[in-house]
C-alpha positions as CSV (number, residue, x, y, z in Angstrom):
1,M,-118.8,173.5,-166.7
2,T,-120.0,173.9,-170.9
3,A,-120.9,178.1,-171.1
4,S,-124.2,178.5,-170.8
5,R,-125.9,179.6,-173.9
6,I,-126.0,183.4,-172.1
7,E,-122.2,183.0,-171.7
8,A,-121.6,181.9,-174.7
9,R,-123.6,184.7,-177.0
10,F,-121.8,187.6,-174.4
11,A,-118.4,186.0,-175.0
12,A,-118.6,186.0,-178.5
13,L,-119.8,189.0,-178.7
14,G,-116.7,191.2,-176.4
15,K,-114.3,188.6,-179.2
16,A,-116.3,190.4,-181.8
17,R,-115.4,193.6,-180.1
18,R,-119.2,194.6,-180.7
19,K,-122.3,195.2,-178.3
20,G,-125.2,193.4,-177.5
21,L,-129.6,193.7,-179.0
22,V,-131.6,191.8,-176.4
23,A,-134.9,192.0,-177.9
24,F,-138.6,191.9,-176.2
25,V,-141.9,190.3,-176.9
26,T,-144.5,189.0,-175.0
27,A,-145.4,185.9,-176.0
28,G,-148.8,185.3,-178.2
29,D,-148.8,189.3,-179.0
30,P,-151.2,189.4,-181.0
31,D,-151.7,186.1,-181.4
32,L,-150.0,182.8,-181.2
33,R,-149.2,182.2,-184.7
34,T,-147.6,186.0,-185.8
35,S,-145.8,185.4,-182.8
36,M,-144.0,182.4,-183.6
37,A,-143.0,184.1,-187.1
38,I,-141.6,186.9,-185.2
39,L,-140.0,184.8,-182.2
40,K,-138.4,182.8,-184.6
41,G,-136.7,186.0,-187.2
42,L,-135.3,187.7,-184.1
43,P,-131.8,186.2,-184.5
44,A,-131.9,187.2,-188.1
45,A,-132.9,190.3,-187.9
46,G,-130.7,191.2,-185.5
47,A,-131.4,189.8,-182.1
48,D,-128.4,188.5,-179.7
49,V,-130.7,187.4,-176.9
50,I,-134.3,186.8,-176.9
51,E,-136.5,188.4,-173.7
52,L,-139.8,186.6,-173.9
53,G,-142.5,188.0,-172.3
54,M,-144.9,185.5,-169.8
55,P,-148.4,187.2,-170.4
56,F,-150.1,188.3,-167.2
57,T,-153.0,190.5,-165.9
58,D,-151.0,193.1,-164.0
59,P,-147.6,193.9,-165.4
60,M,-147.2,196.7,-162.4
61,A,-143.4,197.4,-163.7
62,D,-144.7,197.7,-167.4
63,G,-146.0,200.7,-169.5
64,P,-149.1,201.0,-171.6
65,S,-147.5,199.6,-174.3
66,I,-146.4,196.2,-172.7
67,Q,-149.7,195.8,-171.0
68,A,-151.6,196.1,-173.7
69,S,-149.5,193.6,-175.2
70,S,-150.5,191.1,-172.5
71,L,-154.3,191.9,-172.5
72,R,-153.8,191.0,-176.3
73,A,-152.4,187.8,-175.9
74,L,-154.6,186.5,-173.0
75,K,-157.4,187.5,-174.9
76,A,-156.3,185.4,-178.0
77,G,-155.9,182.7,-175.4
78,Q,-151.7,182.2,-174.4
79,T,-151.0,180.3,-172.0
80,M,-147.5,179.5,-169.8
81,V,-148.0,175.6,-171.5
82,K,-148.3,177.7,-175.0
83,T,-145.5,179.8,-174.2
84,L,-143.2,177.1,-173.1
85,A,-144.3,175.5,-176.6
86,M,-143.0,178.1,-178.5
87,V,-140.0,178.2,-177.3
88,R,-139.3,174.5,-177.9
89,E,-140.7,175.3,-181.4
90,F,-137.7,178.1,-181.6
91,R,-135.2,175.3,-179.6
92,S,-136.2,173.2,-182.8
93,G,-134.1,175.7,-185.5
94,D,-132.1,177.7,-183.2
95,E,-130.0,175.6,-180.4
96,A,-127.7,178.9,-180.1
97,T,-129.3,182.2,-179.4
98,P,-130.3,182.9,-175.6
99,I,-134.0,183.4,-174.8
100,V,-134.6,184.5,-171.0
101,L,-138.6,184.5,-169.9
102,M,-139.3,187.9,-168.3
103,G,-141.9,188.2,-166.3
104,Y,-143.8,187.9,-162.6
105,Y,-143.9,185.6,-159.9
106,N,-147.8,184.7,-160.1
107,P,-147.8,182.9,-163.6
108,V,-144.8,180.7,-162.3
109,Y,-146.6,180.3,-158.8
110,S,-149.7,179.3,-160.8
111,Y,-148.2,176.9,-163.1
112,G,-145.9,175.5,-159.9
113,N,-142.5,176.3,-159.5
114,E,-140.5,172.6,-159.8
115,R,-143.1,172.1,-162.7
116,F,-142.2,175.2,-164.1
117,L,-138.3,175.0,-163.8
118,A,-138.2,171.5,-164.8
119,D,-140.6,172.5,-168.2
120,A,-138.4,175.5,-168.7
121,K,-135.3,174.5,-169.2
122,E,-136.8,171.0,-171.1
123,A,-138.2,173.3,-173.5
124,G,-134.7,174.9,-174.0
125,V,-135.1,178.2,-171.7
126,D,-131.5,179.8,-171.1
127,G,-132.6,182.4,-168.0
128,L,-135.5,184.4,-166.4
129,I,-136.4,187.6,-164.8
130,I,-138.9,187.8,-162.1
131,V,-139.4,191.5,-161.8
132,D,-141.5,191.2,-158.7
133,L,-139.0,188.6,-156.3
134,P,-136.5,190.7,-155.0
135,P,-133.4,189.4,-153.7
136,E,-134.8,188.4,-150.1
137,E,-137.5,185.9,-151.9
138,D,-134.5,183.8,-153.6
139,D,-135.4,181.0,-151.6
140,E,-138.7,180.9,-153.5
141,L,-137.4,180.6,-157.2
142,C,-133.7,182.4,-157.9
143,L,-131.7,179.3,-156.0
144,P,-134.2,176.7,-157.3
145,A,-133.8,178.4,-160.9
146,L,-129.5,178.5,-160.7
147,A,-130.0,175.1,-159.4
148,V,-131.2,173.2,-162.3
149,G,-128.9,175.5,-164.8
150,L,-130.7,178.6,-165.5
151,S,-130.1,181.8,-164.8
152,F,-131.4,184.0,-162.6
153,I,-131.5,187.8,-163.7
154,R,-131.5,190.3,-161.5
155,L,-132.2,194.1,-162.4
156,A,-130.1,197.4,-161.0
157,T,-132.2,200.8,-160.9
158,P,-131.3,204.6,-160.4
159,T,-132.6,203.9,-156.6
160,T,-129.8,200.9,-155.9
161,D,-127.7,202.7,-153.8
162,A,-124.1,201.5,-152.6
163,R,-125.8,199.6,-149.6
164,R,-128.6,197.6,-151.9
165,L,-126.1,196.1,-155.0
166,P,-124.5,194.0,-153.2
167,A,-128.0,191.9,-152.5
168,V,-129.2,192.7,-155.9
169,L,-125.8,191.1,-157.6
170,A,-125.5,188.1,-154.8
171,N,-127.2,185.3,-157.2
172,T,-127.7,187.1,-160.0
173,S,-126.1,185.1,-163.1
174,G,-126.0,185.4,-167.2
175,F,-126.0,189.0,-167.1
176,V,-127.3,192.1,-165.1
177,Y,-130.2,194.0,-166.5
178,Y,-129.9,197.5,-165.2
179,V,-133.3,200.0,-165.5
180,S,-132.4,203.1,-167.0
181,I,-135.0,205.5,-165.9
182,A,-136.4,205.6,-162.4
183,G,-140.5,204.5,-163.9
184,I,-142.3,201.9,-165.6
185,T,-141.3,200.8,-169.4
186,G,-141.1,202.6,-172.5
187,T,-142.4,206.2,-171.1
188,R,-139.2,208.2,-170.9
189,A,-135.8,208.3,-172.9
190,P,-132.3,207.3,-171.0
191,D,-130.0,210.1,-169.5
192,V,-127.2,208.8,-171.1
193,A,-124.4,210.1,-168.7
194,R,-125.7,208.7,-165.8
195,V,-126.5,205.6,-167.7
196,G,-122.9,205.4,-168.2
197,E,-122.0,206.7,-164.4
198,A,-124.5,203.6,-163.4
199,V,-122.7,200.7,-165.4
200,A,-119.1,201.8,-164.4
201,R,-120.5,201.4,-161.0
202,I,-122.5,198.3,-161.8
203,K,-119.1,197.0,-163.2
204,L,-116.9,197.7,-160.4
205,K,-119.0,194.8,-157.9
206,T,-119.4,192.2,-161.1
207,P,-117.7,190.4,-164.0
208,L,-121.0,189.8,-165.2
209,P,-122.4,191.9,-168.5
210,V,-124.6,194.7,-168.2
211,A,-127.4,194.9,-170.7
212,V,-129.7,198.6,-170.2
213,G,-133.0,199.0,-171.3
214,F,-135.9,200.9,-170.1
215,G,-137.0,203.7,-173.1
216,V,-134.6,202.8,-176.0
217,R,-136.9,203.3,-179.2
218,T,-134.3,204.4,-182.2
219,A,-131.4,203.2,-183.6
220,D,-129.7,206.9,-182.4
221,Q,-130.5,206.0,-179.2
222,A,-129.8,202.2,-179.1
223,E,-126.4,203.6,-180.2
224,A,-125.6,206.1,-177.9
225,I,-126.6,203.4,-174.5
226,A,-124.7,200.7,-176.3
227,G,-121.5,203.4,-175.7
228,A,-122.1,202.6,-172.4
229,A,-123.5,198.6,-171.4
230,D,-122.7,196.0,-172.7
231,A,-126.1,195.3,-175.0
232,V,-129.5,197.4,-174.8
233,V,-132.7,195.6,-174.2
234,V,-135.9,197.1,-176.0
235,G,-139.3,196.4,-176.0
236,S,-142.1,198.6,-175.7
237,A,-140.9,200.1,-179.0
238,L,-141.2,196.2,-180.9
239,V,-144.4,195.2,-179.1
240,D,-145.8,199.0,-180.4
241,A,-144.3,198.6,-184.0
242,I,-146.6,194.8,-184.1
243,A,-149.5,196.8,-181.8
244,G,-149.3,199.6,-184.9
245,A,-148.8,197.2,-187.8
246,A,-151.9,195.1,-187.0
247,S,-154.1,198.2,-186.0
248,E,-153.4,199.3,-189.8
249,D,-153.3,195.8,-191.4
250,R,-150.1,195.7,-192.2
251,D,-147.6,192.8,-191.3
252,P,-146.7,192.4,-187.7
253,V,-143.7,190.3,-188.3
254,A,-142.0,192.5,-190.7
255,A,-142.8,195.8,-188.6
256,A,-141.4,193.5,-186.0
257,L,-138.2,192.7,-187.8
258,D,-137.9,195.7,-189.2
259,L,-137.6,197.8,-186.2
260,V,-134.9,195.0,-184.9
261,G,-132.9,195.3,-187.9
262,E,-132.4,199.1,-187.8
263,L,-132.0,198.6,-183.8
264,A,-128.9,196.3,-184.7
265,A,-127.5,198.1,-187.2
266,G,-127.7,201.0,-184.0
267,V,-126.2,199.2,-181.5
268,R,-123.4,197.9,-183.8
269,R,-122.1,201.2,-184.7
270,A,-121.3,201.6,-181.6
271,R,-117.3,201.3,-180.4
272,C,-116.1,199.2,-177.7
C-alpha cells in the first residue's frame, strides 16, 4: 500500500533525524482570503503538518484564543463547504504537506457523515481529529474514516491511565496527539519532564509518532518539547498572532508565518 502523506512526512522527518512542527490555524480566520494566504504559506515557513480547525460555536476543549478565532471565522461567513474548498485549493499547489481537519463532531454531523468523508477525501484531507468523539463511538465516524483512507488521530491526556490507553490507541492512525496539560488550549505552559515521561509511556504501546500540543508558545518551549516528542503542535500562539496583527492594522499573514518560522527553528534545534 502507498504510504499516506502523514506516514510519508514522519518517515522523512525520521530519515532526516529531526522533529516536526504541526501548525494549527482556524479555517476562515480572520477572513477567507487572509486564511487562505496563511494556509498556503505555512509549509515554506516551516510547518511539517497542518491542522486546519473547523469553526464551531462551542469549542469546549479550547481556550479563549481558539474560541475567538472560531467566532471570527463564523462571523466572516466560514462554512464547512468553504473549509473543504480551502483544502482543495491548497492541494492544487502542494501535494506533499499533510492536512488534518480538527474540531468537533457537530459540524461534521450537520454536514452529513458520508458526504463529509467523501468530500474531505476528494479535497485532499489526510486525517481527522474530532475531540469529542471517544473510542466508544468509533462506529460513528472513526471506522468509516479509516475505511475511506483518512487517518483518525486520537488525543491522549495526562489523565489517560494504563487502563484507558489501549482503547485510545486501538483505532488511532497517523500519529497520536498528546495533550501536555490537563485543561483547555493555550492556558498554561507544559512541564517538559512530565511530557517526556508520558510520551515514553505511550511509545511503549504504539509505533505511531507522538505529537505534543497545548501550551507551547515560544521557540524555546518548542525546542524543549521536541526533545521529548516526534512533533510539536502550536495553535493558540498562532491564532493570537493573527488576531493581534489584525487588531493593530499589521499584516496577519506575515505575523503568522514569521512566528511559524521562529517555532520551526526552535523545533529544529532539538536533538534526536
